[in-house]
N, C-alpha and C positions, 0 to 999 in steps of 0.2 A: 483735228486741232485748228486747222486753217480757218474754219468758220466758227470757232468758239470766241465769243466776245466777252466772256465772264470777266469781271462782275457786271458787265453791261448786257442788256438784252440783245439777242441776235436779231438782225433784220429779217432773217429767214426762219426763225423759230428753231425748235429742237425736235429731234425724233420723239414721238410720243407713243405710249401704249396705255394699257389700263392694268390696275391691280386692285382687285376687290371693288370694281366699279368706279374707282377714282383714277383721274388722269395722272400718269407718271411720265416725266420727261427723262430721257437718257442724256445726261449732261456731259459725262466724260466716259469714254470707252474706247476699245480698240479690238482688232481682230485677234482672237485667241488662237494660239498655235497648238490646238488640241482637237482631236476628232470628236464628233458628236457621240456621246455615250449611247450605247445600244438601247433601243426602245424609247428614246426621248424624242419628243416632237417639238415643233416650233413653239416658242413661248416658255418652255420649261427652264426653270432656274437650276443651274448645276454648279457644283463645287469644282474649281480648277485645281490642278496639281500644285500650284504655288500658294494655295490658300485663298485665292480670290474667287469671285463669282462670275459666272457667265450665263448667257441666255442663248438657248438653241435657236437658230434661224434656219431658213430654207437653204442657206449656203454654208453653214458651219456653226461656230460658236462665237458670240460677241462677248468680250470681256466688258463688264460694267463696273466702273469705279465710283462714279458719282451719279446721283439721281435727284430730280426735282419733284417735290410734292407739296401742293398747297403753298407755293411761293418760297419754300425752304429748299436749300440744297444740302443733301445728306450723303455720307458715305454709303455706298450700296449695301454694305454689310449691316448698316443700322436699320435697313428696311426690308431687304430681301434675304431669303434663305433657300437652300436647296430643297427641292420638291414643290416649291411654289410654281404657279403658272401665271404668266403675264398674258394680257390680251383677252381676259375672260369677259 
């Protein structure tokens, strides 16, 4: 949160990945207090126990609340679904 300047552009940018060959920014997220589901690798989108969405990382699970795509900011659930893979 400390480096989030929304609705203004961040001077440092935002974390980025890809989804279907398109650049996706992670606009709002936090560390999820859940273990990595068995058999999931980095980039896998997973359902969280509270109904939210997370992405498996090398260190655990990142809860993703808001994403940016093509200049729009969306709720993660509007674009992501479990079983998708980021960074393809």
